[in-house]
Backbone and ligand atoms as CSV (ligand in chain L), in Angstrom:
chain,resi,resn,atom,element,x,y,z
A,1,UNK,N,N,-25.429,38.485,68.202
A,1,UNK,CA,C,-24.098,38.871,67.816
A,1,UNK,C,C,-24.166,39.969,66.804
A,2,UNK,N,N,-23.457,41.082,67.049
A,2,UNK,CA,C,-23.471,42.192,66.092
A,2,UNK,C,C,-22.301,42.040,65.037
A,3,UNK,N,N,-22.275,42.913,64.103
A,3,UNK,CA,C,-21.333,42.792,63.003
A,3,UNK,C,C,-19.867,42.834,63.538
A,4,UNK,N,N,-19.630,43.761,64.464
A,4,UNK,CA,C,-18.241,43.942,64.928
A,4,UNK,C,C,-17.826,42.675,65.741
A,5,UNK,N,N,-18.714,42.159,66.496
A,5,UNK,CA,C,-18.414,40.952,67.334
A,5,UNK,C,C,-18.166,39.792,66.343
A,6,UNK,N,N,-19.038,39.681,65.302
A,6,UNK,CA,C,-18.795,38.612,64.312
A,6,UNK,C,C,-17.387,38.731,63.687
A,7,UNK,N,N,-17.071,39.976,63.295
A,7,UNK,CA,C,-15.756,40.178,62.632
A,7,UNK,C,C,-14.620,39.755,63.491
A,8,UNK,N,N,-14.696,40.153,64.777
A,8,UNK,CA,C,-13.628,39.770,65.715
A,8,UNK,C,C,-13.506,38.281,65.856
A,9,UNK,N,N,-14.671,37.606,65.937
A,9,UNK,CA,C,-14.682,36.126,66.117
A,9,UNK,C,C,-14.167,35.474,64.821
A,10,UNK,N,N,-14.532,36.022,63.661
A,10,UNK,CA,C,-14.109,35.428,62.388
A,10,UNK,C,C,-12.570,35.454,62.345
A,11,UNK,N,N,-12.011,36.533,62.814
A,11,UNK,CA,C,-10.546,36.650,62.740
A,11,UNK,C,C,-9.800,35.607,63.540
A,12,UNK,N,N,-10.449,35.071,64.561
A,12,UNK,CA,C,-9.822,34.106,65.403
A,12,UNK,C,C,-9.595,32.756,64.642
A,13,UNK,N,N,-10.233,32.613,63.460
A,13,UNK,CA,C,-10.101,31.402,62.677
A,13,UNK,C,C,-9.387,31.659,61.382
A,14,UNK,N,N,-8.850,32.870,61.245
A,14,UNK,CA,C,-8.075,33.201,60.002
A,14,UNK,C,C,-6.658,32.734,60.109
A,15,UNK,N,N,-6.195,32.126,59.010
A,15,UNK,CA,C,-4.810,31.693,58.980
A,15,UNK,C,C,-4.033,32.767,58.199
A,16,UNK,N,N,-3.183,33.482,58.909
A,16,UNK,CA,C,-2.509,34.632,58.298
A,16,UNK,C,C,-1.221,34.197,57.570
A,17,UNK,N,N,-0.822,35.057,56.642
A,17,UNK,CA,C,0.445,34.846,55.961
A,17,UNK,C,C,1.334,36.066,56.270
A,18,UNK,N,N,2.638,35.856,56.130
A,18,UNK,CA,C,3.564,36.981,56.323
A,18,UNK,C,C,3.449,38.032,55.275
A,19,UNK,N,N,3.109,37.570,54.048
A,19,UNK,CA,C,2.968,38.503,52.916
A,19,UNK,C,C,1.548,39.039,52.827
A,20,UNK,N,N,1.408,40.299,53.095
A,20,UNK,CA,C,0.027,40.890,53.144
A,20,UNK,C,C,-0.709,40.743,51.828
A,21,UNK,N,N,0.013,40.961,50.709
A,21,UNK,CA,C,-0.630,40.821,49.403
A,21,UNK,C,C,-1.158,39.403,49.209
A,22,UNK,N,N,-0.289,38.451,49.492
A,22,UNK,CA,C,-0.725,37.047,49.259
A,22,UNK,C,C,-1.905,36.678,50.158
A,23,UNK,N,N,-1.909,37.163,51.394
A,23,UNK,CA,C,-3.007,36.881,52.280
A,23,UNK,C,C,-4.322,37.488,51.721
A,24,UNK,N,N,-4.228,38.700,51.260
A,24,UNK,CA,C,-5.418,39.389,50.759
A,24,UNK,C,C,-5.912,38.656,49.498
A,25,UNK,N,N,-5.032,38.330,48.625
A,25,UNK,CA,C,-5.440,37.645,47.365
A,25,UNK,C,C,-6.043,36.319,47.670
A,26,UNK,N,N,-5.499,35.575,48.596
A,26,UNK,CA,C,-6.040,34.276,49.000
A,26,UNK,C,C,-7.473,34.472,49.505
A,27,UNK,N,N,-7.705,35.531,50.257
A,27,UNK,CA,C,-9.017,35.738,50.779
A,27,UNK,C,C,-10.006,36.212,49.701
A,28,UNK,N,N,-9.567,37.047,48.759
A,28,UNK,CA,C,-10.382,37.495,47.697
A,28,UNK,C,C,-10.817,36.314,46.827
A,29,UNK,N,N,-9.836,35.434,46.550
A,29,UNK,CA,C,-10.185,34.251,45.731
A,29,UNK,C,C,-11.074,33.306,46.556
A,30,UNK,N,N,-10.914,33.261,47.847
A,30,UNK,CA,C,-11.783,32.435,48.699
A,30,UNK,C,C,-13.216,32.934,48.648
A,31,UNK,N,N,-13.365,34.313,48.650
A,31,UNK,CA,C,-14.711,34.877,48.568
A,31,UNK,C,C,-15.427,34.497,47.305
A,32,UNK,N,N,-14.674,34.539,46.194
A,32,UNK,CA,C,-15.266,34.178,44.903
A,32,UNK,C,C,-15.579,32.656,44.882
A,33,UNK,N,N,-14.688,31.903,45.469
A,33,UNK,CA,C,-14.889,30.418,45.557
A,33,UNK,C,C,-16.186,30.120,46.363
A,34,UNK,N,N,-16.360,30.776,47.503
A,34,UNK,CA,C,-17.541,30.534,48.329
A,34,UNK,C,C,-18.844,31.018,47.648
A,35,UNK,N,N,-18.712,32.194,46.942
A,35,UNK,CA,C,-19.917,32.649,46.190
A,35,UNK,C,C,-20.289,31.608,45.121
A,36,UNK,N,N,-19.295,31.044,44.556
A,36,UNK,CA,C,-19.503,29.987,43.603
A,36,UNK,C,C,-20.190,28.741,44.189
A,37,UNK,N,N,-19.865,28.459,45.440
A,37,UNK,CA,C,-20.524,27.353,46.090
A,37,UNK,C,C,-22.006,27.641,46.357
A,38,UNK,N,N,-22.339,28.892,46.625
A,38,UNK,CA,C,-23.751,29.313,46.726
A,38,UNK,C,C,-24.456,29.108,45.399
A,39,UNK,N,N,-23.790,29.573,44.334
A,39,UNK,CA,C,-24.380,29.434,43.002
A,39,UNK,C,C,-24.579,27.967,42.656
A,40,UNK,N,N,-23.676,27.136,43.024
A,40,UNK,CA,C,-23.708,25.687,42.697
A,40,UNK,C,C,-24.951,25.041,43.363
A,41,UNK,N,N,-25.220,25.438,44.605
A,41,UNK,CA,C,-26.441,24.926,45.260
A,41,UNK,C,C,-27.652,25.218,44.444
A,42,UNK,N,N,-27.768,26.486,43.952
A,42,UNK,CA,C,-28.930,26.855,43.204
A,42,UNK,C,C,-28.992,26.207,41.800
A,43,UNK,N,N,-27.801,26.087,41.210
A,43,UNK,CA,C,-27.784,25.399,39.919
A,43,UNK,C,C,-28.279,23.990,40.062
A,44,UNK,N,N,-27.826,23.252,41.056
A,44,UNK,CA,C,-28.247,21.886,41.274
A,44,UNK,C,C,-29.711,21.810,41.640
A,45,UNK,N,N,-30.189,22.802,42.406
A,45,UNK,CA,C,-31.612,22.879,42.797
A,45,UNK,C,C,-32.496,23.026,41.555
A,46,UNK,N,N,-32.060,23.879,40.595
A,46,UNK,CA,C,-32.830,24.030,39.357
A,46,UNK,C,C,-32.705,22.740,38.537
A,47,UNK,N,N,-31.468,22.215,38.389
A,47,UNK,CA,C,-31.224,21.045,37.496
A,47,UNK,C,C,-31.918,19.810,38.086
A,48,UNK,N,N,-31.792,19.588,39.384
A,48,UNK,CA,C,-32.226,18.277,39.937
A,48,UNK,C,C,-33.577,18.359,40.637
A,49,UNK,N,N,-34.008,19.527,41.060
A,49,UNK,CA,C,-35.263,19.664,41.820
A,49,UNK,C,C,-36.297,20.523,41.134
A,50,UNK,N,N,-36.017,20.943,39.888
A,50,UNK,CA,C,-36.957,21.805,39.139
A,50,UNK,C,C,-37.305,23.060,39.958
A,51,UNK,N,N,-36.366,23.578,40.718
A,51,UNK,CA,C,-36.521,24.801,41.546
A,51,UNK,C,C,-37.746,24.685,42.461
A,52,UNK,N,N,-37.964,23.519,43.006
A,52,UNK,CA,C,-39.046,23.312,44.024
A,52,UNK,C,C,-38.552,23.825,45.357
A,53,UNK,N,N,-39.164,24.928,45.814
A,53,UNK,CA,C,-38.702,25.550,47.088
A,53,UNK,C,C,-38.744,24.566,48.277
A,54,UNK,N,N,-39.655,23.615,48.259
A,54,UNK,CA,C,-39.759,22.662,49.291
A,54,UNK,C,C,-38.517,21.749,49.343
A,55,UNK,N,N,-37.815,21.685,48.226
A,55,UNK,CA,C,-36.622,20.837,48.170
A,55,UNK,C,C,-35.303,21.574,48.253
A,56,UNK,N,N,-35.339,22.877,48.413
A,56,UNK,CA,C,-34.130,23.686,48.548
A,56,UNK,C,C,-33.453,23.360,49.831
A,57,UNK,N,N,-32.177,23.035,49.797
A,57,UNK,CA,C,-31.419,22.708,51.001
A,57,UNK,C,C,-30.973,24.007,51.689
A,58,UNK,N,N,-31.848,24.541,52.492
A,58,UNK,CA,C,-31.585,25.839,53.140
A,58,UNK,C,C,-30.486,25.736,54.177
A,59,UNK,N,N,-30.297,24.605,54.748
A,59,UNK,CA,C,-29.206,24.446,55.689
A,59,UNK,C,C,-27.835,24.638,54.979
A,60,UNK,N,N,-27.760,24.050,53.795
A,60,UNK,CA,C,-26.556,24.194,53.002
A,60,UNK,C,C,-26.385,25.621,52.504
A,61,UNK,N,N,-27.472,26.259,52.088
A,61,UNK,CA,C,-27.414,27.655,51.686
A,61,UNK,C,C,-26.908,28.528,52.850
A,62,UNK,N,N,-27.472,28.266,54.026
A,62,UNK,CA,C,-27.029,28.985,55.258
A,62,UNK,C,C,-25.534,28.839,55.493
A,63,UNK,N,N,-25.058,27.601,55.372
A,63,UNK,CA,C,-23.643,27.293,55.580
A,63,UNK,C,C,-22.741,28.032,54.604
A,64,UNK,N,N,-23.122,28.005,53.325
A,64,UNK,CA,C,-22.292,28.638,52.274
A,64,UNK,C,C,-22.342,30.158,52.327
A,65,UNK,N,N,-23.558,30.704,52.646
A,65,UNK,CA,C,-23.627,32.161,52.861
A,65,UNK,C,C,-22.785,32.565,54.022
A,66,UNK,N,N,-22.685,31.741,55.047
A,66,UNK,CA,C,-21.791,32.019,56.188
A,66,UNK,C,C,-20.342,32.049,55.761
A,67,UNK,N,N,-19.971,31.135,54.847
A,67,UNK,CA,C,-18.581,31.169,54.335
A,67,UNK,C,C,-18.296,32.464,53.635
A,68,UNK,N,N,-19.280,32.935,52.849
A,68,UNK,CA,C,-19.150,34.209,52.123
A,68,UNK,C,C,-18.986,35.337,53.156
A,69,UNK,N,N,-19.775,35.305,54.197
A,69,UNK,CA,C,-19.764,36.395,55.224
A,69,UNK,C,C,-18.361,36.358,55.856
A,70,UNK,N,N,-17.843,35.182,56.153
A,70,UNK,CA,C,-16.532,35.049,56.823
A,70,UNK,C,C,-15.458,35.775,55.995
A,71,UNK,N,N,-15.442,35.476,54.705
A,71,UNK,CA,C,-14.397,36.088,53.846
A,71,UNK,C,C,-14.612,37.592,53.761
A,72,UNK,N,N,-15.875,38.088,53.665
A,72,UNK,CA,C,-16.084,39.490,53.660
A,72,UNK,C,C,-15.531,40.149,54.979
A,73,UNK,N,N,-15.776,39.499,56.074
A,73,UNK,CA,C,-15.316,40.063,57.372
A,73,UNK,C,C,-13.798,40.098,57.438
A,74,UNK,N,N,-13.145,39.065,56.945
A,74,UNK,CA,C,-11.686,38.987,57.053
A,74,UNK,C,C,-11.046,39.928,56.005
A,75,UNK,N,N,-11.564,40.021,54.810
A,75,UNK,CA,C,-11.044,40.974,53.798
A,75,UNK,C,C,-11.204,42.366,54.337
A,76,UNK,N,N,-12.297,42.692,54.869
A,76,UNK,CA,C,-12.567,44.036,55.406
A,76,UNK,C,C,-11.545,44.315,56.462
A,77,UNK,N,N,-11.328,43.422,57.392
A,77,UNK,CA,C,-10.369,43.622,58.448
A,77,UNK,C,C,-8.947,43.918,57.878
A,78,UNK,N,N,-8.571,43.142,56.863
A,78,UNK,CA,C,-7.231,43.369,56.250
A,78,UNK,C,C,-7.064,44.764,55.688
A,79,UNK,N,N,-8.225,45.332,55.280
A,79,UNK,CA,C,-8.185,46.699,54.738
A,79,UNK,C,C,-8.613,47.750,55.723
A,80,UNK,N,N,-8.653,47.360,57.050
A,80,UNK,CA,C,-9.052,48.231,58.116
A,80,UNK,C,C,-10.426,48.822,57.987
A,81,UNK,N,N,-11.336,47.994,57.543
A,81,UNK,CA,C,-12.718,48.413,57.376
A,81,UNK,C,C,-13.532,47.575,58.358
A,82,UNK,N,N,-14.420,48.234,59.134
A,82,UNK,CA,C,-15.277,47.507,60.010
A,82,UNK,C,C,-16.459,46.962,59.266
A,83,UNK,N,N,-16.840,45.690,59.565
A,83,UNK,CA,C,-18.002,45.039,58.925
A,83,UNK,C,C,-19.246,45.866,59.147
A,84,UNK,N,N,-19.357,46.418,60.321
A,84,UNK,CA,C,-20.524,47.280,60.620
A,84,UNK,C,C,-20.598,48.514,59.716
A,85,UNK,N,N,-19.453,49.044,59.337
A,85,UNK,CA,C,-19.426,50.192,58.440
A,85,UNK,C,C,-19.867,49.785,57.013
A,86,UNK,N,N,-19.460,48.587,56.573
A,86,UNK,CA,C,-19.870,48.080,55.277
A,86,UNK,C,C,-21.393,47.953,55.255
A,87,UNK,N,N,-21.944,47.364,56.307
A,87,UNK,CA,C,-23.366,47.118,56.357
A,87,UNK,C,C,-24.110,48.470,56.387
A,88,UNK,N,N,-23.645,49.426,57.186
A,88,UNK,CA,C,-24.321,50.699,57.280
A,88,UNK,C,C,-24.235,51.439,55.966
A,89,UNK,N,N,-23.064,51.425,55.339
A,89,UNK,CA,C,-22.901,52.173,54.012
A,89,UNK,C,C,-23.814,51.543,52.957
A,90,UNK,N,N,-23.902,50.244,52.991
A,90,UNK,CA,C,-24.751,49.568,51.981
A,90,UNK,C,C,-26.205,49.904,52.139
A,91,UNK,N,N,-26.662,49.866,53.398
A,91,UNK,CA,C,-28.089,50.201,53.661
A,91,UNK,C,C,-28.371,51.647,53.275
A,92,UNK,N,N,-27.440,52.538,53.622
A,92,UNK,CA,C,-27.634,53.976,53.278
A,92,UNK,C,C,-27.649,54.154,51.733
A,93,UNK,N,N,-26.808,53.477,50.998
A,93,UNK,CA,C,-26.792,53.551,49.550
A,93,UNK,C,C,-28.140,53.138,48.980
A,94,UNK,N,N,-28.673,52.006,49.471
A,94,UNK,CA,C,-29.921,51.466,48.951
A,94,UNK,C,C,-31.091,52.337,49.400
A,95,UNK,N,N,-31.023,52.885,50.600
A,95,UNK,CA,C,-32.116,53.768,51.035
A,95,UNK,C,C,-32.159,54.996,50.191
A,96,UNK,N,N,-30.986,55.540,49.856
A,96,UNK,CA,C,-30.877,56.716,48.980
A,96,UNK,C,C,-31.446,56.396,47.607
A,97,UNK,N,N,-31.108,55.278,47.069
A,97,UNK,CA,C,-31.611,54.857,45.760
A,97,UNK,C,C,-33.157,54.766,45.795
A,98,UNK,N,N,-33.660,54.203,46.858
A,98,UNK,CA,C,-35.090,54.063,46.978
A,98,UNK,C,C,-35.759,55.431,46.996
A,99,UNK,N,N,-35.254,56.286,47.814
A,99,UNK,CA,C,-35.841,57.644,47.903
A,99,UNK,C,C,-35.759,58.391,46.571
A,100,UNK,N,N,-34.668,58.188,45.805
A,100,UNK,CA,C,-34.535,58.841,44.535
A,100,UNK,C,C,-35.114,58.023,43.317
A,101,UNK,N,N,-35.730,56.873,43.700
A,101,UNK,CA,C,-36.346,56.104,42.607
A,101,UNK,C,C,-35.394,55.427,41.677
A,102,UNK,N,N,-34.132,55.126,42.178
A,102,UNK,CA,C,-33.136,54.498,41.303
A,102,UNK,C,C,-32.733,53.083,41.779
A,103,UNK,N,N,-33.619,52.409,42.450
A,103,UNK,CA,C,-33.272,51.050,42.844
A,103,UNK,C,C,-33.164,50.165,41.611
A,104,UNK,N,N,-33.896,50.460,40.575
A,104,UNK,CA,C,-33.751,49.715,39.321
A,104,UNK,C,C,-32.836,50.535,38.443
A,105,UNK,N,N,-32.399,49.936,37.346
A,105,UNK,CA,C,-31.451,50.608,36.458
A,105,UNK,C,C,-30.106,49.974,36.580
A,106,UNK,N,N,-29.082,50.668,36.094
A,106,UNK,CA,C,-27.745,50.099,36.143
A,106,UNK,C,C,-26.738,51.194,36.501
A,107,UNK,N,N,-25.570,50.768,36.855
A,107,UNK,CA,C,-24.541,51.716,37.228
A,107,UNK,C,C,-24.329,51.705,38.763
A,108,UNK,N,N,-23.085,51.638,39.185
A,108,UNK,CA,C,-22.827,51.607,40.622
A,108,UNK,C,C,-23.175,52.897,41.341
A,109,UNK,N,N,-23.069,53.997,40.677
A,109,UNK,CA,C,-23.197,55.334,41.277
A,109,UNK,C,C,-24.502,56.036,40.941
A,110,UNK,N,N,-25.557,55.309,40.805
A,110,UNK,CA,C,-26.847,55.965,40.472
A,110,UNK,C,C,-27.566,56.381,41.720
L,1,MG,MG,MG,-18.112,26.706,51.605
């Protein structure tokens, strides 16, 4: 499945609202919520499993990262952005930083 196919399929499970702003904000909040669920898995892994990689629940990590991906795909669609374009732009940004030796450091536009 490629990025555009995924984005199309994700949209088939999106519950839309008549108010575009409310729909977008619901999705942005959902993205933060799902990112928090990823963080929670790792917090509990550190707290309860002493960060033992053999005990990390990768199936749950996979599920929650999928939820993050779903929100990214739907938010992007709402803003008329193709998921494939997000992926390509991100890889190009990081490739450029690597070539220029700026993968480390701070600032979005380095
Ligand atoms: Mg979730």
